C-alpha distance (Angstrom), angle and dihedral (degrees) to the residues before:
residue distance angle dihedral
M1 . . .
L2 3.76 . .
T3 3.76 129.5 .
G4 3.80 120.8 -163.2
G5 3.77 91.8 30.0
T6 3.85 93.6 153.6
G7 3.80 92.8 50.2
T8 3.78 126.4 93.8
M9 3.91 99.4 -90.9
G10 3.74 91.7 27.8
W11 3.82 94.2 57.0
A12 3.82 91.4 49.7
T13 3.86 87.9 49.8
V14 3.85 89.7 51.8
Q15 3.76 90.4 52.8
E16 3.86 91.0 53.2
F17 3.76 92.8 51.1
L18 3.83 92.6 45.7
N19 3.83 86.0 58.4
S20 3.80 89.1 53.1
S21 3.86 98.7 42.9
D22 3.82 89.4 131.2
R23 3.79 89.1 69.1
F24 3.81 104.9 28.6
E25 3.80 138.7 47.3
L26 3.75 109.1 -152.4
T27 3.83 127.5 -150.4
L28 3.77 122.5 -169.7
L29 3.76 126.6 -161.7
V30 3.79 105.1 -155.1
Q31 3.71 138.3 168.7
P32 3.84 110.5 -110.7
S33 3.71 97.8 -121.3
R34 3.81 123.3 145.4
K35 3.84 90.3 -116.3
N36 3.86 91.7 52.7
R37 3.76 93.9 45.3
K38 3.74 91.0 53.4
K39 3.74 93.8 46.9
L40 3.83 94.7 49.0
A41 3.87 95.2 42.3
P42 3.83 94.9 91.2
I43 3.87 90.8 54.1
A44 3.80 100.5 34.9
D45 3.78 91.1 112.7
K46 3.78 94.3 48.9
V47 3.85 101.2 53.5
N48 3.77 137.0 34.4
I49 3.83 111.0 -110.3
V50 3.78 123.1 -158.7
W51 3.81 107.4 -167.9
G52 3.84 105.2 -147.2
D53 3.70 150.2 99.3
L54 3.85 131.6 -84.5
R55 3.79 89.0 -134.5
N56 3.83 91.7 59.1
Y57 3.77 111.1 82.5
D58 3.84 94.6 -159.1
D59 3.86 89.6 54.7
V60 3.79 90.9 49.4
L61 3.87 91.5 46.6
R62 3.78 91.8 51.7
S63 3.80 91.9 55.0
V64 3.80 95.9 41.8
N65 3.79 95.8 49.6
E66 3.82 113.9 113.3
Q67 3.85 92.8 -1.4
D68 3.86 123.5 142.2
Y69 3.80 93.5 -161.6
V70 3.77 132.4 28.0
L71 3.82 111.6 -162.6
H72 3.85 105.1 -167.8
L73 3.80 107.2 -163.7
G74 3.86 97.4 137.8
G75 3.70 132.6 107.8
M76 3.75 143.8 80.6
V77 3.78 117.1 -45.6
S78 3.76 138.7 -176.0
P79 3.00 137.7 -51.8
K80 3.78 89.1 27.3
A81 3.76 89.9 45.0
D82 3.83 91.3 59.4
Y83 3.84 89.9 64.0
Y84 3.90 95.3 46.7
P85 3.84 105.1 37.0
N86 3.78 95.5 157.9
K87 3.77 93.2 48.0
T88 3.71 90.0 45.5
R89 3.80 93.1 58.2
Q90 3.74 92.0 43.5
V91 3.79 95.2 51.4
N92 3.81 99.2 41.3
I93 3.72 97.6 41.4
T94 3.88 97.3 41.9
A95 3.83 88.7 48.0
A96 3.82 91.8 58.3
Q97 3.76 91.7 47.0
N98 3.82 91.8 50.1
I99 3.77 95.3 47.7
V100 3.88 92.8 49.8
R101 3.77 89.4 48.6
A102 3.76 94.4 46.4
V103 3.86 91.8 49.2
K104 3.76 90.4 49.5
A105 3.88 88.5 52.0
Q106 3.90 90.2 61.9
P107 3.84 119.0 103.7
N108 3.84 89.8 -113.1
P109 3.81 109.1 19.0
D110 3.88 91.0 174.0
A111 3.75 88.1 69.0
V112 3.84 95.8 56.2
K113 3.76 113.9 92.1
V114 3.86 114.7 -151.3
V115 3.76 123.4 -163.1
Y116 3.81 116.7 -166.8
I117 3.70 122.9 -166.7
G118 3.83 111.2 -140.1
S119 3.79 125.9 178.5
V120 3.77 142.1 -113.4
A121 3.82 84.4 -129.4
Q122 3.83 87.9 75.7
T123 3.86 89.9 77.1
G124 3.75 94.9 43.2
D125 3.80 131.2 -171.5
R126 3.85 109.7 22.4
N127 3.75 104.9 159.5
A128 3.82 116.6 158.0
P129 2.97 134.8 -37.9
I130 3.83 87.3 38.3
H131 3.80 96.7 37.8
W132 3.84 94.1 122.8
G133 3.85 112.3 82.8
R134 3.80 145.4 164.6
C135 3.75 140.0 -177.0
G136 3.75 110.9 -69.7
D137 3.82 92.5 44.7
P138 3.85 113.7 125.2
I139 3.77 119.0 -70.8
Y140 3.81 100.7 -116.9
I141 3.76 117.9 174.7
S142 3.77 116.3 -161.2
T143 3.79 115.2 -122.9
Y144 3.78 114.3 -87.4
D145 3.84 91.3 13.1
H146 3.79 101.2 131.1
Y147 3.72 90.2 162.2
A148 3.75 89.4 62.6
I149 3.80 91.2 47.1
S150 3.76 89.5 56.7
K151 3.81 93.3 47.1
V152 3.82 93.2 50.4
A153 3.80 91.2 49.3
A154 3.76 93.3 46.1
E155 3.87 92.2 48.0
R156 3.78 89.1 52.3
I157 3.82 90.7 52.0
F158 3.82 92.3 56.3
A159 3.80 95.1 41.0
E160 3.82 92.9 51.9
S161 3.78 95.7 37.5
G162 3.69 97.1 101.3
L163 3.79 90.3 -125.7
R164 3.77 114.4 151.0
H165 3.84 95.3 -138.8
W166 3.81 117.8 35.2
V167 3.80 129.7 130.1
S168 3.79 131.8 -177.6
L169 3.79 117.3 -143.7
R170 3.75 112.3 -169.4
Q171 3.72 107.6 -146.9
S172 3.76 122.4 -145.3
G173 3.79 128.4 -151.5
I174 3.79 106.5 -50.9
L175 3.81 120.4 -133.7
Y176 3.74 113.8 -148.1
P177 3.83 135.6 140.3
G178 3.83 93.0 -102.9
I179 3.80 90.3 62.5
L180 3.81 84.9 84.3
K181 3.75 88.6 70.5
N182 3.79 96.3 57.1
Y183 3.78 96.8 107.7
D184 3.77 100.5 164.5
P185 3.81 137.5 124.7
I186 3.86 88.5 -104.4
M187 3.83 83.9 82.0
F188 3.84 87.9 77.1
H189 3.79 96.1 43.6
V190 3.79 88.6 78.4
P191 3.77 117.8 91.7
I192 3.78 113.1 -126.9
Q193 3.74 92.7 -134.8
G194 3.86 93.7 48.7
V195 3.79 124.6 104.1
L196 3.82 141.1 -140.5
E197 3.80 135.6 -175.4
W198 3.82 101.0 -141.2
A199 3.79 129.9 -148.5
T200 3.82 121.9 -150.3
V201 3.82 116.9 -127.6
E202 3.80 89.1 -125.8
D203 3.82 94.3 54.4
S204 3.84 88.5 45.1
G205 3.80 93.9 55.3
R206 3.84 91.9 43.1
L207 3.82 89.2 53.6
M208 3.84 90.5 56.1
L209 3.77 90.6 54.1
R210 3.78 95.3 44.9
I211 3.76 91.3 52.7
C212 3.83 89.8 56.9
D213 3.83 92.4 40.1
S214 3.80 100.6 48.5
E215 3.73 133.3 78.7
V216 3.73 103.1 -123.4
G217 3.78 124.5 170.4
D218 3.80 130.4 -129.8
E219 3.80 88.7 -88.4
F220 3.83 88.6 78.4
W221 3.79 96.8 51.4
R222 3.80 129.4 78.0
R223 3.84 91.7 29.8
F224 3.82 142.5 103.7
Y225 3.86 126.5 -114.0
N226 3.80 137.4 176.5
I227 3.82 118.4 -128.4
S228 3.82 119.4 -141.1
S229 3.77 139.6 140.6
G230 3.80 93.5 -122.8
P231 3.84 144.3 -94.7
S232 3.81 92.9 -43.4
Y233 3.81 89.2 64.9
R234 3.78 94.8 57.0
L235 3.79 101.4 115.0
T236 3.72 138.6 165.1
N237 3.69 113.2 -126.4
Y238 3.79 90.0 -112.8
E239 3.89 89.3 55.0
F240 3.74 89.9 50.4
E241 3.79 92.7 50.7
C242 3.78 90.3 50.5
L243 3.86 92.3 50.7
L244 3.79 94.1 43.5
L245 3.78 94.5 48.9
D246 3.80 92.5 47.1
T247 3.87 87.8 53.4
I248 3.77 92.0 61.1
S249 3.83 93.7 39.5
C250 3.78 94.8 -107.8
P251 3.80 125.4 142.8
A252 3.80 122.6 -102.5
P253 3.87 119.9 -72.1
E254 3.69 92.1 -99.6
K255 3.81 91.9 62.9
I256 3.86 99.5 51.5
F257 3.82 106.4 24.2
N258 3.73 134.6 57.6
S259 3.80 110.2 -129.2
N260 3.84 91.4 -129.5
W261 3.79 92.5 57.1
F262 3.81 87.7 80.4
T263 3.82 122.5 78.0
L264 3.75 123.2 -119.2
K265 3.72 100.0 -137.3
N266 3.81 147.0 -18.0
F267 3.70 100.8 87.3
H268 3.87 125.8 97.4
G269 3.75 139.7 -110.6
Q270 3.78 141.7 112.4
W271 3.82 146.4 173.9
Y272 3.82 112.6 -105.7
T273 3.74 127.0 -124.9
D274 3.85 89.4 -173.5
G275 3.90 98.0 39.8
E276 3.84 92.0 115.3
R277 3.82 96.2 62.6
L278 3.79 95.3 86.0
E279 3.80 92.6 43.6
E280 3.72 92.3 53.3
L281 3.80 90.9 54.6
F282 3.78 102.0 40.2
H283 3.88 109.1 14.6
F284 3.71 91.3 -141.8
R285 3.80 100.8 152.0
A286 3.80 121.1 105.4
N287 3.82 88.7 -147.4
T288 3.81 92.3 -133.0
S289 3.83 112.1 149.3
C290 3.76 116.8 -115.3
E291 3.75 91.5 -115.7
E292 3.76 92.1 53.4
Y293 3.84 92.2 47.0
F294 3.83 88.5 57.7
R295 3.74 91.4 47.6
Q296 3.82 88.2 53.5
M297 3.75 90.6 48.5
K298 3.85 89.5 52.2
R299 3.75 90.6 57.0
K300 3.85 91.8 50.5
V301 3.87 99.2 47.0
A302 3.78 118.6 106.1
W303 3.77 116.4 -87.3
Y304 3.81 94.1 -114.2
Y305 3.85 92.1 68.7
S306 3.86 87.4 70.4
L307 3.81 88.2 65.1
A308 3.82 87.1 75.3
K309 3.84 86.5 79.1
I310 3.72 91.8 68.5
V311 3.82 97.9 42.7
P312 3.81 113.7 94.1
P313 3.82 112.7 -111.8
C314 3.82 91.5 -122.2
I315 3.80 89.3 62.3
L316 3.83 92.8 48.6
K317 3.78 87.3 49.7
I318 3.77 91.4 56.3
A319 3.87 89.5 55.7
M320 3.80 92.1 48.9
R321 3.72 91.9 46.5
A322 3.78 89.0 60.7
M323 3.85 90.6 64.0
A324 3.76 92.8 44.6
Y325 3.78 90.6 55.3
K326 3.75 98.4 35.9
K327 3.82 112.7 140.0
R328 3.77 116.9 -89.8
M329 3.85 97.8 -13.2
G330 3.77 102.3 49.0
A331 3.80 115.3 97.6
M332 3.73 92.7 -139.2
D333 3.83 90.3 51.9
W334 3.83 87.3 60.1
I335 3.77 88.5 53.5
K336 3.82 93.8 44.6
S337 3.83 94.8 47.7
G338 3.85 93.4 40.8
N339 3.81 93.2 -120.8
Q340 3.78 95.8 179.1
N341 3.84 93.9 -174.5
R342 3.77 93.9 58.5
I343 3.79 94.7 36.6
S344 3.84 90.4 54.5
A345 3.84 91.4 48.0
Y346 3.82 97.5 46.7
F347 3.76 104.6 26.8
G348 3.77 107.2 16.9
S349 3.80 93.4 -127.0
I350 3.70 142.3 -9.8
E351 3.79 86.8 -101.1
E352 3.74 93.2 58.6
W353 3.82 90.0 49.5
K354 3.76 90.7 53.0
A355 3.80 89.7 49.8
I356 3.85 92.0 58.6
P357 3.88 102.6 119.4
D358 3.79 127.5 -136.2
W359 3.84 118.0 -89.1
D360 3.86 93.7 -92.6
K361 3.78 90.5 62.6
I362 3.76 101.2 40.3
D363 3.78 114.8 106.1
K364 3.80 105.5 -117.9
S365 3.78 96.3 172.2
R366 3.84 123.2 119.7
P367 3.76 117.5 -99.3
S368 3.77 121.7 -118.3
E369 3.79 113.6 -44.8
T370 3.80 92.3 -156.2
P371 3.78 111.2 101.4
T372 3.86 114.7 -122.4
L373 3.76 128.5 -172.3
L374 3.77 130.9 -141.4
N375 3.77 118.0 -131.1
H376 3.86 111.3 -101.3
G377 3.78 93.5 -167.0
Y378 3.78 102.0 -115.0
D379 3.70 140.0 67.9
E380 3.77 103.6 -76.3
N381 3.79 93.7 179.5
K382 3.78 87.3 67.1
P383 3.89 112.1 98.5
E384 3.72 111.3 -108.0
S385 3.78 91.7 -122.6
E386 3.79 88.8 62.0
L387 3.82 98.7 51.9
T388 3.76 112.4 123.3
L389 3.81 140.7 -175.1
E390 3.81 88.1 -88.0
D391 3.79 88.3 61.4
M392 3.75 90.9 51.6
Q393 3.75 91.6 49.5
Q394 3.76 90.2 51.1
A395 3.83 91.3 50.1
A396 3.79 91.2 49.2
E397 3.73 92.9 50.3
Y398 3.74 90.9 52.1
R399 3.83 86.1 54.4
G400 3.78 91.1 52.9
G401 3.76 94.3 -106.9
K402 3.73 143.4 77.5
C403 3.83 141.8 -102.8
L404 3.77 103.9 -128.7
S405 3.76 98.5 -172.5
E406 3.80 113.7 109.3
S407 3.77 97.6 -152.9
M408 3.83 141.0 26.4
T409 3.71 134.2 179.9
T410 3.79 106.8 -114.7
G411 3.82 109.4 -104.2
D412 3.77 94.7 7.4
M413 3.80 103.5 136.7
Y414 3.76 98.3 169.1
T415 3.78 109.7 51.4
P416 3.84 106.6 94.6
L417 3.78 118.8 -113.8
E418 3.74 131.2 -160.2
W419 3.80 117.0 -103.9
E420 3.74 137.5 177.0
C421 3.83 126.6 -158.0
H422 3.82 126.0 -143.7
F423 3.86 90.4 -95.5
G424 3.81 93.1 57.5
H425 3.82 97.8 -103.1
K426 3.80 110.4 146.9
F427 3.79 120.5 -154.2
T428 3.76 142.0 154.9
A429 3.83 123.8 -120.7
S430 3.75 139.3 153.3
P431 3.83 120.8 -105.9
R432 3.78 86.2 -119.6
L433 3.76 91.5 60.4
I434 3.78 94.7 46.9
L435 3.84 102.6 37.7
H436 3.83 100.2 33.1
G437 3.81 103.2 22.7
G438 3.89 96.5 45.9
H439 3.84 92.2 -131.6
W440 3.77 123.7 139.7
C441 3.84 133.3 159.2
P442 3.76 112.7 6.4
E443 3.85 92.4 -159.2
C444 3.80 89.5 58.6
E445 3.78 93.7 54.7
P446 3.85 117.0 103.4
T447 2.92 138.3 -47.4
P448 2.98 102.1 91.7
W449 3.76 105.7 28.8
N450 3.75 102.8 -137.5
Y451 3.80 94.2 165.3
S452 3.77 97.0 143.3
E453 3.77 91.9 58.4
I454 3.87 91.4 45.2
A455 3.81 93.9 49.9
R456 3.73 91.8 49.9
V457 3.77 91.3 64.5
N458 3.86 103.9 21.4
P459 3.88 113.7 69.0
F460 3.77 90.5 -173.8
F461 3.74 93.3 60.4
A462 3.76 94.0 35.0
Q463 3.78 88.2 70.2
V464 3.86 91.8 71.0
W465 3.82 97.0 32.0
Y466 3.76 102.7 52.2
A467 3.79 93.3 43.1
N468 3.83 88.6 78.4
H469 3.82 104.9 12.9
S470 3.83 135.9 61.4
P471 3.83 118.5 -117.3
S472 3.88 89.4 -111.1
E473 3.75 96.3 47.8
K474 3.80 119.3 115.7
L475 3.76 133.8 -170.5
Y476 3.77 119.7 -134.0
Y477 3.75 121.7 -156.3
D478 3.79 121.2 -162.9
E479 3.85 107.4 -142.0
D480 3.83 89.5 -171.1
I481 3.81 89.6 64.3
F482 3.84 90.1 50.9
K483 3.80 89.0 52.7
E484 3.79 91.9 46.3
F485 3.81 92.4 53.9
N486 3.77 92.4 51.9
E487 3.82 92.7 48.6
């Protein structure tokens, strides 16, 4: 069973399974919109379609019944999620709850294998010098990112569900031809000097098929992984802009953007030190270089994109400026309106925005290519089967808290333990979630974003916060804006 089958990654997954229909019977849970009905009409006789809603448990149960695998790709994603934060939380979190409940309602829930698609957004702003990352790094949700809030909460639901077979695959930015149509202010929320290790949509769909078509042991399940298409897809955001603009026959970024239209921080993205783990298991990558992939995209784009070659750059710049200054979500609208909350989150201060140099003085070089690791606060050289309560106590102390449990079975990564954060919040969580998922206190997760206070007492989290923020810096979140968006 597949959720999100009409979305970007979901549709690529559907195509993979249609090509393997001799081995798989595919069921899709899809909202009954006119757009979805039209899209699925050509394959309606090749798949089972359950018209319904992820928020409706009965719809989810009907689609989960008698399934061997549940591939949960569905939900609300950015940039749409940015405009409907409350609905995003409701859809994405409720969907996770309903799927877990439906799997547990099966005659043998231990036999059902559940694949959840998480997000690189869960680990937030990772500009240099902390641009190398891996699973187990701190959960770090960028300010105003309600999509990431929902993904963190949903991942926790699956990881702590007690299901025998679950896995969380944190998806990176997806490369696909349709990305060229994403004309939205979010294009300027991305720091030019940030990084991302991209995944192609074809590789992503192929991975879903390979998981269901491979004999993998228990060592794969109940863990966290990062999805990417490999080292060739490690780009700076400036490099990505150059490749993307060339694909649609546009001039270089310097010709059609102002350098200060782009934010300085508060997005997400990293290069992975553990990105090869999935490839070693499933060999899902097409091994096409990133540059070749963009060349292929250029051959596939609609003919009218080539007209950009004859449009003067000044005209293109006017069109791009409209997005930078778009009301409420444009980065330059925050500057123009003096929105101090957004300015502090995305630029640091109005002075830091004013200090952004012109293109000729911006550092466009790649950050260090040498992988570095954050400290996870316990002896990672110790075999997992030998981890004890003392290791949990050490990890908790490094997070500014305590492990309150008085006993633990050596090597048991799944039985929940009792924990307490520095602020006195008590919670239960498995060692797997804390040590390998990077989660910590659920009450300290946004909103609000009290990261300065957390970093002051949590050395684990301080590694990601102080890399791009001063010890005295605070984030301010305007609850009235949140209400306004939902109205």
